[in-house]
C-alpha positions in Angstrom: -69.8 16.4 48.8 -72.2 19.3 47.9 -71.6 21.4 51.0 -67.7 21.0 50.3 -68.1 21.9 46.7 -70.2 24.9 47.4 -67.6 25.9 49.9 -64.9 25.8 47.6 -66.6 27.8 44.8 -67.4 30.5 47.3 -63.9 30.8 48.6 -62.7 30.9 44.8 -65.1 33.5 44.0 -64.2 35.7 47.2 -60.4 35.6 45.8 -61.5 36.5 42.5 -63.5 39.7 43.8 -60.7 41.0 45.8 -59.0 41.4 42.3 -61.8 43.7 41.2 -62.1 47.4 41.7 -65.3 48.3 39.8 -69.0 49.7 40.0 -70.3 46.0 39.8 -68.6 44.8 42.9 -71.5 45.3 45.2 -73.9 43.3 43.1 -71.5 40.7 42.6 -70.9 40.3 46.3 -74.5 40.3 46.9 -75.0 37.8 44.3 -72.5 35.4 46.1 -74.1 36.0 49.5 -77.4 34.4 47.8 -75.2 31.7 46.4 -73.6 31.0 49.8 -77.0 30.7 51.2 -78.5 28.3 49.0 -75.3 26.2 47.6 -75.3 23.8 44.7 -78.2 21.7 44.2 -78.7 18.4 45.8 -81.0 15.4 45.6 -83.8 17.1 47.3 -84.0 19.7 44.5 -86.7 18.2 42.2 -85.5 20.4 39.2 -82.0 18.3 39.5 -83.3 15.2 40.5 -81.4 13.0 38.1 -78.2 15.4 37.9 -75.9 15.8 40.9 -73.7 18.4 39.5 -71.3 18.5 42.7 -70.5 14.9 42.0 -68.9 16.0 38.5 -67.2 19.0 39.8 -63.7 18.9 41.8 -62.0 21.3 44.1 -59.1 21.6 41.8 -61.0 23.9 39.6 -60.3 27.8 40.0 -61.2 31.1 38.6 -58.9 33.5 36.5 -58.4 31.6 33.3 -55.5 33.0 31.5 -57.1 33.8 28.1 -54.5 32.2 25.6 -54.1 33.1 22.1 -55.8 32.0 19.0 -55.0 33.1 15.4 -57.4 34.1 12.5 -56.6 31.0 10.5 -57.9 28.8 13.3 -61.0 30.7 14.0 -61.8 30.4 10.5 -61.7 26.7 10.6 -64.5 26.3 13.0 -66.3 29.5 12.1 -69.9 29.5 10.3 -69.2 30.4 6.3 -65.4 30.4 7.3 -65.4 34.1 7.4 -64.5 36.4 10.2 -67.5 38.7 10.1 -70.4 38.8 12.4 -68.8 37.0 15.5 -68.5 37.8 19.0 -65.5 35.5 20.4 -64.7 34.4 23.9 -61.3 32.6 24.5 -61.1 30.2 27.8 -64.3 32.3 29.1 -62.7 35.9 28.4 -64.3 38.3 25.8 -61.8 38.8 22.9 -62.2 42.5 21.3 -59.7 41.6 18.5 -61.4 38.6 17.0 -64.8 40.1 17.6 -66.2 41.7 14.4 -69.9 42.6 13.9 -71.7 44.1 10.7 -72.9 47.9 10.7 -76.1 48.7 12.3 -75.9 46.5 15.6 -75.8 47.8 18.8 -72.8 46.4 21.0 -71.2 47.3 24.0 -69.8 45.9 27.4 -70.7 46.8 30.9 -69.7 46.1 34.2 -73.1 46.0 35.9 -75.3 42.7 35.3 -79.2 43.0 34.7 -79.6 39.4 35.7 -82.2 38.9 38.2 -80.4 35.6 39.5 -82.6 32.9 41.3 -80.7 29.7 40.6 -77.4 28.8 42.0 -75.5 28.7 39.0 -77.1 31.8 37.8 -76.1 33.8 40.9 -72.3 32.2 40.6 -72.2 33.5 37.0 -73.6 36.9 38.3 -70.9 36.7 41.1 -67.8 36.1 39.0 -68.6 37.1 35.4 -65.9 39.4 34.1 -67.5 41.2 31.5 -71.3 41.4 30.6 -72.0 42.2 26.9 -75.1 43.6 25.6 -76.1 43.3 21.8 -78.8 45.3 20.3 -80.8 44.8 17.2 -82.4 47.8 16.0 -86.2 48.2 15.6 -87.4 47.2 12.1 -83.8 45.6 11.0 -83.6 42.4 9.6 -80.4 40.5 9.9 -80.4 37.5 7.6 -76.7 36.8 8.1 -76.4 34.5 11.5 -74.6 36.3 14.1 -72.0 33.9 15.8 -70.9 33.8 19.3 -67.9 31.7 19.9 -66.8 30.2 23.0 -63.5 28.7 22.5 -61.6 26.5 24.9 -57.7 26.2 24.7 -55.2 24.2 26.6 -54.8 27.0 29.2 -58.3 26.4 30.0 -57.4 23.1 31.9 -58.7 23.4 35.7 -60.6 26.5 35.4 -64.1 28.0 35.6 -65.6 30.1 32.7 -68.5 32.3 33.5 -69.4 34.2 30.1 -72.6 36.3 30.1 -74.3 37.8 27.4 -77.8 39.7 26.7 -79.4 40.1 23.4 -82.2 42.7 23.0 -84.4 42.7 19.9 -86.1 46.0 19.5 -89.7 46.2 17.8 -90.1 44.1 14.6 -86.6 43.2 14.4 -85.2 39.9 13.3 -82.0 38.0 14.0 -80.4 34.6 13.9 -77.7 33.5 16.3 -75.2 30.4 16.6 -73.8 30.2 20.2 -71.1 27.6 19.6 -69.0 26.2 22.7 -66.0 24.3 21.1 -62.7 22.8 22.6 -59.7 23.5 20.5 -56.9 22.4 22.7 -54.0 20.3 21.8 -54.3 18.2 24.9 -57.8 16.4 23.6 -59.4 16.1 27.1 -58.8 19.2 29.3 -61.1 19.4 32.4 -62.8 22.6 32.9 -66.0 24.1 34.0 -68.4 26.5 31.5 -71.1 28.1 33.6 -72.6 30.4 30.7 -75.5 32.6 30.7 -77.6 34.2 27.7 -80.4 36.5 28.2 -82.8 37.3 25.1 -85.3 40.0 25.2 -87.7 40.0 22.5 -89.9 43.1 22.1 -93.1 43.6 20.1 -93.0 41.8 16.7 -89.7 40.7 16.7 -88.2 37.5 15.9 -85.0 35.8 17.4 -83.8 32.4 16.7 -81.1 31.2 19.2 -79.1 27.9 18.2 -76.5 26.5 20.7 -74.1 23.9 19.6 -72.1 22.6 22.6 -69.0 20.5 21.5 -66.9 21.0 24.6 -63.9 18.6 25.8 -65.2 15.0 26.6 -64.2 15.8 30.2 -65.6 19.3 30.7 -68.7 20.1 32.7 -70.9 22.3 30.9 -74.0 24.1 32.7 -75.6 26.8 30.7 -79.0 28.8 31.0 -80.8 30.9 28.5 -83.7 33.2 29.7 -86.1 34.7 27.3 -88.5 37.2 27.6 -91.2 37.5 24.6 -93.5 40.4 24.1 -96.8 40.6 22.1 -96.5 39.2 18.5 -92.9 38.3 19.2 -91.4 35.0 18.4 -88.5 33.1 20.2 -87.1 30.1 18.9 -84.4 28.2 20.8 -82.6 24.8 19.3 -79.9 23.3 21.7 -77.5 20.5 20.4 -75.3 18.9 22.7 -72.5 16.6 21.6 -69.6 17.2 23.9 -68.8 17.2 27.6 -68.7 14.6 30.3 -71.8 16.2 31.8 -74.2 18.9 30.2 -77.0 20.6 31.7 -78.9 22.9 29.3 -81.7 25.2 31.0 -84.0 27.1 28.8 -86.7 29.2 30.3 -89.3 31.2 28.0 -91.7 33.6 29.4 -94.4 34.5 27.1 -95.5 38.1 28.7 -98.3 39.1 26.0 -100.8 38.1 23.6 -99.9 36.3 20.2 -96.5 35.9 21.6 -94.9 32.6 20.3 -91.8 30.5 21.6 -90.4 27.1 20.1 -87.8 25.1 22.4 -86.4 22.4 20.5 -83.2 20.3 21.0 -81.1 17.3 20.2 -78.4 15.5 22.0 -76.3 12.7 20.4 -73.9 11.2 23.2 -71.8 8.1 24.0 -69.5 6.6 26.2 -70.3 7.8 29.8 -71.6 11.1 28.8 -74.6 12.5 30.7 -76.8 15.2 29.2 -79.8 16.9 31.0 -82.2 19.1 29.4 -84.4 21.3 31.6 -86.9 23.6 29.9 -89.8 25.8 31.4 -92.2 27.7 29.0 -94.4 29.9 31.1 -97.5 31.0 29.4 -98.4 34.3 31.3 -101.3 35.6 29.4 -104.0 34.2 27.1 -103.7 33.9 23.3 -99.9 32.5 23.1 -98.5 29.4 21.8 -95.6 27.2 22.1 -94.1 24.1 20.7 -91.2 21.6 21.9 -89.6 18.9 20.3 -86.3 17.3 22.0 -84.7 14.0 20.7 -81.8 12.1 22.0 -79.5 9.6 20.4 -77.4 7.4 22.8 -74.7 4.9 22.5 -72.7 2.8 25.0 -73.1 3.8 28.7 -74.6 7.4 28.0 -77.4 8.9 30.1 -79.9 11.2 28.8 -82.4 13.3 30.8 -85.2 15.5 29.4 -87.5 17.6 31.7 -90.0 19.9 29.9 -92.7 21.9 31.9 -95.2 24.1 30.5 -97.0 26.4 32.5 -100.2 27.9 32.0 -101.5 30.4 34.5 -105.0 31.0 35.6 -105.8 33.9 33.1 -104.1 32.3 30.1 -107.0 31.2 28.3 -107.0 30.2 24.6 -103.4 28.8 24.8 -102.0 26.2 22.4 -99.1 24.1 23.4 -97.5 21.0 22.2 -94.3 19.1 23.9 -92.7 15.9 22.7 -89.6 14.0 23.7 -88.1 11.0 21.5 -85.3 8.9 22.2 -83.3 6.3 20.4 -81.0 4.0 22.4 -78.5 2.2 20.6 -77.0 0.1 23.4 -78.6 -2.1 26.1 -76.6 0.0 28.7 -77.9 3.6 27.6 -80.8 5.0 29.3 -83.1 8.0 29.3 -85.3 9.7 32.2 -88.0 11.8 30.6 -90.7 14.0 32.2 -92.8 15.9 30.0 -94.9 18.0 32.6 -98.2 20.2 32.0 -99.0 22.7 34.9 -102.4 23.9 33.7 -104.7 26.4 35.6 -107.0 27.6 32.8 -109.8 25.7 31.3 -109.7 27.1 27.7 -106.6 25.7 26.3 -105.1 23.1 23.9 -102.2 21.3 25.3 -100.5 18.0 24.4 -97.4 16.2 25.6 -95.5 12.9 25.3 -92.5 10.9 25.3 -91.1 7.7 23.5 -88.0 5.4 24.3 -87.1 3.2 21.6 -84.3 1.2 19.6 -83.6 0.9 15.9 -86.2 -0.8 14.1 -84.6 -4.1 12.7 -87.3 -4.3 9.8 -86.1 -0.9 8.5 -82.4 -2.1 9.0 -82.8 -5.3 7.2 -84.6 -3.6 4.3 -81.7 -1.3 3.9 -79.2 -4.3 4.1 -81.2 -6.1 1.2 -80.2 -2.9 -0.8 -76.3 -3.9 -0.3 -75.8 -1.7 2.5 -73.8 -3.1 5.8 -75.4 -3.3 9.3 -73.5 -0.2 10.4 -74.4 1.8 7.3 -77.9 1.0 7.8 -78.1 2.2 11.2 -76.3 5.2 10.7 -78.9 6.2 7.8 -81.6 5.3 10.3 -80.0 7.6 12.9 -79.8 10.4 10.7 -83.5 9.9 9.7 -84.2 10.0 13.3 -82.5 13.2 14.0 -83.7 15.2 10.8 -87.1 15.8 12.3 -85.4 17.9 15.1 -82.9 19.6 12.7 -85.7 20.8 10.4 -86.8 23.1 13.4 -84.0 25.2 12.7 -85.0 28.2 10.5 -81.7 29.4 9.4 -80.5 27.4 6.4 -77.1 28.5 6.9 -77.0 27.1 10.5 -78.4 24.0 9.5 -76.0 23.2 6.7 -73.2 24.3 9.0 -74.4 21.5 11.7 -74.9 18.5 9.3 -71.2 17.6 8.5 -70.9 18.0 12.5 -73.5 15.3 13.1 -72.0 13.1 10.4 -68.6 13.1 12.0 -70.3 12.3 15.2 -72.1 9.4 14.3 -68.8 8.1 12.7 -67.6 7.9 16.1 -70.3 5.8 17.5 -70.1 2.2 18.3 -73.6 1.5 17.0 -73.4 -2.1 18.1 -75.1 -4.5 15.8 -77.8 -7.1 16.8 -76.1 -9.9 18.5 -73.0 -8.4 19.2 -71.4 -8.0 22.7 -72.7 -4.9 24.2 -69.5 -4.5 26.5 -67.2 -3.9 23.2 -65.0 -0.9 23.5 
């Protein structure tokens, strides 16, 4: 199955590359050659232990998505702040220049060649097939308080297609910016099947601050595999937050490399899934030098037959003394059939460090639910309140109040769709 799907993707990529005539063709061919050698990950790959991506992909998928059309009115409906400013827009994985609008002072351009080094299979496939590589530069000593939104919108035409968007963010010395990367399906057909293979790279130069929040609301039949790579320089701070709500399978890879002293990274996330959804969060925080810090909190709420996975690896290299790192994963199961696999991992090769990790899996506290019911609430309402209380700690990790307020109603709507089974009820109810 893995070999067949790998071969299919290679054939599709070769057909796609035949249509290209650009300076990047050589590097795309080399990336595809590397992908062909390693293929898709299988059960033997420890980093993909619980997620067999090839079993979710079908040979009906193809490259070359029609872009489709999206009006400004529809764009406003899903936009942060309901405005059309400070946006980079992709429609069906294709960059839409007409709908893109950025405030003055931001450096933004398209390039054919990709700076991605590319080691993993999905990174390589993205490099081999991405149509346009976008580069956004935050100028030195500039502060942009208004969040910059990167919108990935899927329409009906996206059914049966593969999207490989790629964007690079570079924050110059002592700059500051907030980003919301939003994946959303707006198809009239409510459940189109498509494959998103996205790549976002962030470079934080000395003293800079970048917060990257990803909200994933793809179709319930979509496959979403995305990677965020961050390099963090001296005195710089990179914050990552991943919210997963949609897709049949979602895999979020976050790699953060702390490359100089007093660099800091915060990698947080939240997944709220139901039915037969599977969400896999995989992160690596690499402390390359001394006097660096990191913290991580991932929370999951699972209903019905949902399957959640968390693997968080903190690496402390031999010369990385005086490192301070904390990692925690908490999960709330609302059904007896939902399950979680959690692996907080520390790889410490230095002796003067302060590192901690932990994981919890539990259910709603019946005493707390009973207390709320004595105040006149229904069982369901009580459990909804407890779910919101559970996720609030994770949401509070987001620095941008504007982004936090935008995500609140989205999560409220999500919980309203949940079965949230009450005690003693049949867990097979649909």
